[in-house]
Residue, then its C-alpha position, 0 to 999 in steps of 0.5 A: x117760709x118754712x116747709x115741713x115735708x113728709x116722705x114715706x116708702x116701704x122701708x123709710x119714713x122721713x121728715x125734713x124742714x126746708x126754707x124759702x132759701x132752699x136751706x135744709x133746716x132738718x132731715x130726720x129718717x127712720x128705717x124699717x128693717x127685718x133680720x131675714x130681709x124683706x118687708x112685712x107690710x103690717x109691721x112696716x106700717x106699725x113701725x112708721x106709726x110709732x116713729x112719726x111723732x119722734x121724728x117730727x119732734x127731732x126735726x123741729x128741734x134740729x131746725x130750732x122751730x116749733x110747729x107754729x113756725x111751719x107755713x105749709x106741709x108737703 
């Protein structure tokens, strides 16, 4: 069994893939940052929307899987 997990906080968007043996097959993260510090919610949301597909592609490549190999999403 393979699980694709998605985690999103204000500054971080992450995608990981784990198997039923508790092995981490992939762990990809993108961070939203600003020059002056602080989080701008609309800019953060835009950042996450832009990087989500890139991170998914990288995670699948890292795990040497395709989306059809994923059994569930958390």
